[in-house]
N, C-alpha and C positions, 0 to 999 in steps of 0.2 A: 448503587452503581459501584462495581469493583474495577479498579484500574491497576493493571499489572505491567511493569516494564518487561520487555522481551530481552533476549540476549544481545540485541543490537541497541546500543545507547541511543535514546531518542525515539524509540519505537515502543508502542504500548498496545496491549489488548484491553478492551473495555467491555465488561459484561454487565448489562443492565438488569435491574429487577423487573421481571415480567409479571404483571397482575392479570390473571386469566379467570374467566367464568364461562357460563354457557353461552354468553354473547360473543366471546372471542378473547382478545387480550389488549392490554394497554401497557406501554413502557416509555420511559424517557431514554431516547437513544443518543441524545447529545445534550451535555450540560457544560457550557463554557466555564461557569464559576467553579463547579466541582473539579473539572480537569485542571484548571489553574491552581486551585487549592492543593491538589495532590502532587502535581508535577512542577509547579512554579512557571510553567510555560503558558503565556497568553496566546490563545488561538483566535485569530480575526477571520471571519468569514468574508471572502471576496467573490466567490463563484461556487455554484452548485451544479454538478454534472450527474448524469445517469447513463448507464450502458445496459443493453439487453444482449445476452450472449447465448449462442448455441452451445450445447454440451461439447466439451473439448476445446473451446475457444481459449487461447492463451494470449493474454494482453500484457505487454511489457517486455523488458524491464524499462520503465520510463522514468525520467527525471528532468528537472528544469535547471538552467544555469543559476548559479549562486553569485551574488544576491539578485533577486529576492528568493529564488527557487520557488518551491511550492510545498507547504505542508498539507497533508490530506488526512481527512477523517472518513474512513471507508466502511460501509456496511452493505449487507445483502438483503434487499427488501423481499425478493422472491427467489426461491431455488437455493443453490449452494455453490460456494467457490472456495478454493484454497487461495488465500491472500498471502503474498510473500513480500517481505521487506528485505532489501539487499543493501549492505553497507558498501557504498561506492566512494566513500570519503578517503582520499589518498592520505596515508599517515595514521589512519585510525587503527587501534589495536585489533579491531575485528574486520579490517578491510577485506572485501571479497566474501565475507560471511553472510549468512541469511538466516531468517527465522520466519515462521509462518503461523497463521491463524485461520481456522476453518470458520467462515462466515456463512450463516444460513438463516432461513426464515423460522427456525425453531428456537435457537438460543438468542438470536438477535444481537450477537456480539458485533463489536466494531474494532477496526484496527486504526491506529494513528501512527503516522510517520512524520517526523519533523523535517525541516528543510535540509537538503543535502543528501537525502537517502533515495534509493531507487525503489520502484514499486512495480509489482506484477501480480496477475492472478490467473487461475485456471478455472473455467466454469465446469462444475461437476454435474450440472443438470440443465436440461433444455430450457431456454428462456430465462436463465438466471438474470435478475435485475440488480445491478450494483449502483449504489449512490456514493458520490464523492463530494464532500465539503472541502473546499480548497481555500488556502490562505492568500492566494494571489491569482489574478486572472490568467487565462491561457495566453501565451505569447509565442506564436509559431517559431520565431527565430531563436528562441531560447530553449526550445524543447529538444531533448536528446534521448537516445536509447542505447541499451546494451542487449545483446542477444540473450533471450531467456534460456536457451539450451547450451550456453557456454559451459563446456566441461570443467573449466577452471573454477567456476562458481559451484557447479554440481548440485543444482536444486533438484530435490527428489520429487518430481512432479508425479501425481497419481496417474495410474494407467486405467483405472476403472472409475465410473461415475458414482453418484449417490445411490443409484439403484443396482450397482454391481456390474453394469454393462461395460464392455470395453470402450475406452475413449479414443477417438481419432483427433490428434492435435491439429488445431486450425490456427494458423498465424497470418496476420496481415502481411502484404508485400513489404511494407516498411519495417516491420519487426523481424521478418525473415532475413532482411539485408542488414540488420543492425550489426555494429562491430562487436568484437569480444571485449571483455573488460580490459585486457592488456592493450588492445588497439585503441579503445576509447581513452585510456590513460596516456598512451603515446601521442595521441592527437590533441591532448590538453583539454579534453571535454569534461573530465571529472573534477568535482570540487575537492578542495583540501579539507582535512579534518579540522585544522586549526581555524580556517575561515568559516566553516560551518558552525563550529562551537562559538566563535565570536559573534556571529550573526544571531544565532539562537539566543545567546545570552543577552543580546540587546533587546530582545522581545520579552524578557521576563519582567515580572512585577505587575 
C-alpha cells in the first residue's frame, strides 16, 4: 500500500497493491495500522456509507462542524469518480485550495481527508458506487456545505465521462443552494485551521 500526501495538508491518496489472476483480483483497501504508521493519524471507524450515482452527479462540497467533524476514507467500488478535497480551514496556508484523485474500479485507489476539510466528487460513469468510511456518525445539525461550482474555489470539474461522452451536471437541491466559500466564512460555518490542527493532533498516537 502506497500512501501519498496531497497538496492539501491532511489529505492523502492511498494506492493498494492489487493481486490479480484469471479469477479476478484481491486487495487490501483499508489498513488502519499502515495508515497510522505512515501518517501518525489514528483513524477510528464510526460509520460506513455508500452512494450510487448517475454519470454527471456532483455531490458536495460537504463538511461537518468541528469538533468532531468527520474524517473520511473514500473509495469507488464500481465505476469512476473524480474525488476532490477542499481546504475550508480559515487561516490555512492553502485556504480555498483543492486537490483531486481519480477513484475507480481499476486502480482501486482511495482518498483520505482529515477532520476540518471539505469533500466533493463527480461521477464519471453511470452507476458509480462510492464507499465512505467515516470517523464520526452523521449528525444532521452539524452538516454543512459550500457550493461546488463556486468560482472563487475554481474546481476544474471534468466535462466528459469515463467513456468520453459529455457529462450533464446533476446537483441536489441542497447542494445547488449551498453558500459560496466567502458566504460560509461570513456566516461562521467554516472551521479554523488552528482548531482543526489541534483536534487532529489530539488523535495522534
